N, C-alpha and C positions, 0 to 999 in steps of 0.2 A: 390722668393717663396721658402720656406723650402722644402727639398726633401720628407719629410713624414708629413702627417697629422695624429694625434693620437687622437682617440675618446675614452674617458675614464670617469670614476668617481673614485675619490680617495678611496672610500670604496668598492673596487671591485678587481677582478683579473687584473684590469688595472695596479695595482702596479707591477705585473710581467713584463708586456710589457714596462713600463717606465724604470724599471731597465735594461731590455734588450736594450732599446734605448740608455741609457747612457753607457752601456758596449760597444756598437757599435759606440759611439761618433757620433750618428746620428743627423742631422739637422732636427728638427721637430717643428711643431706647435701643441698645445693642444686644443682640442674642448671638453668642459665639457658636459657630457650627464646627464640630469636629469632622475631620476628613473621613474617618473610618467608623464613626459611631454617631450617625445622624438620627435625631429623635423622630418618633412617629409623628409628633406634632408638626415638625418642620416638613416632613415628607408629605403630609396632607396639604400643606400650603404650596409646596413646590415638589411634585412627584419626581422630578429629575434630580432633586437633591443638590441643586447647584446654587452657589452664591455668586453675586449678591442677590438678595431678594428683599423687597420692602413690602410692608403692609401699611396701607393708609387707613387709619381709623377715622372715618368721616361720614356724617349723615346717618349714623346708626348702622353703618355697614363697614366691613373690612375689605378693602380693595387691594388685591395682590398684584404686584408688578415685578416681573423678572426681566432679565437681559439688561446689561449695564447701560446701553445706549437708550433704551426705553425708559429706564429709571431716571437717567439724567433729564430727558425731555419732560417726563411726567412731573418731576420736582419743579422744573421751571414753570410748567402750566399751573400747578396747584399751590406753589409756595413762593415762587420768585419770578413774577411776570417781567421784571426788569431785565432778566436774563434770556427772555424770549426774543426771537428776531423781529425786527420791524418788517413791514411789507417788502421793502427794498432788500432786506437781508435774508428773506426766507429761502431764496434759491440757493445761496451759498450755504446757509445753515443746514438745510436738509440734504443737500448734495454731499457735503463733506462728512456729516454725521453718519449717513448710510454708507458712504464710500469706506469710512474707517471700520464700521461694523461688519461690512461685507468684504469687498475686494482686498482691502489692506490686511485685515486680520487673517483671511484665508491665505494670502500670499506669505505672511510671516509664519503662520502655523505650518504650512506645507514645507517651507524652507527649513524650519526647525526639525522636522521629521525626515528631512532628506528626500522629500518627494518633489520631483521635477518632471513636468510633462515634456514629451518630445516637441520640438519647435512646431511641427505641423499640426499638433493637437492643442497648442496653447490657446487657440481661438475658442476652444470649448470651455475654458476656465473663465470665471467671472472677473479675474484680475489679469488675465493674459499671461504675464510673466512677473516674477518678483521685481525685476529691475523696472519694468513699466509702471507698476504700482508705486514703488518708492519714488521714481522720478516724477511721477504725476503729482504726488503729495509735495515733493520738494518744490516743484514749479509753482504751486499755489502759494506756499508759505514764503517763497522768495519775493512775492509781490505785495505782501501785506503783513500787518502785525498780528492779526487774529483771523480766525476763519471767515468772519463776516466783514473784515476790513480793519478799521482802527478801534473797534469796540469789542470787548470781551463779552461772549455769550455762553450759554450752557453747552453749546457744541464744542467749545474749547476745552471743557472738562474731559470730554470723551476723546476727542482727537488728540488733545495735549497729553493725555495719559498714555496713549499708544506711543507717541513720540518720546516722552520722558522715560517710560519703561523700556521701550525698544532700544534706546541708546544705552541705558544702564545695564541691560542684560545682553547686549550685543546682537539682538535679533534684528535691529535696524542699523544701518551705517550712520556714523556721526558726520553730519554735513553742516556747513555754516548756517543755513536757513533753519535747520532743526535745532541746533544749539541755541540760536538767538531766540527762537520761539519758546523753547523750554525754559530758558533763563527768565523770560518775561513772566511765565506762569509761576515759576518758583518763588517769585516775590509776593504773590498774593497771600493775604492773611489766612484765607480759608484753606489754601493749599498747605501752608505751613502747619496750621492747627490740626488738620486731618492726618497729615503725614506723621506728626509727632505722636498721635494716638496709636496709629497702626505700627509705627516703628517700635514703640514701647511694648505693645502687645506681641509683636513678632519676637522681640528679645526675650520676653517672658516665656513664650512657647519654646524657644530654643533652649533656655535654661532648664526648663522642666524635662526636656528630652534628653539632657545629658546625664 
């Protein structure tokens, strides 16, 4: 039995987790989750019915992990210690991992739904304003090759996925620092392998829908 079971849909944040699984060289099985017809088995594992979800079969127990950022770090902890931060890298690693999972994603989501707070109320938002969140991320990436400096870590899977997807779908502006960062990530073998799988599955889904 593979060490991990991966619940996903190729047209989802599951792409982040698949990339992380490949970076970790993890042994996993994939379970496809339909948007409108989620199995009782899956809903028992994750009552929210959200993907990605992984189950780690270890030590005679099944350990369920949800939330893409948590899955990325969990995989580094359990399967790819070389992608964990060193002591000196921890501050940047956790700062930008949680920045992307919180302020950045909130800013992008709200903008996509046309939700804008009045200037005097922006202080109440975790991200302040969309421009502030984007400019803050750009300022960091303009000073280094990866989140933790010159070395790729698992934080780059999560942060990089936001940048890569954001520019591809127009939810983030294309800026030189973002483009250069995304290009570095796209050369990784794990990135290319995972994207090939999800792209093929996505094309298969679209063909069936026609």
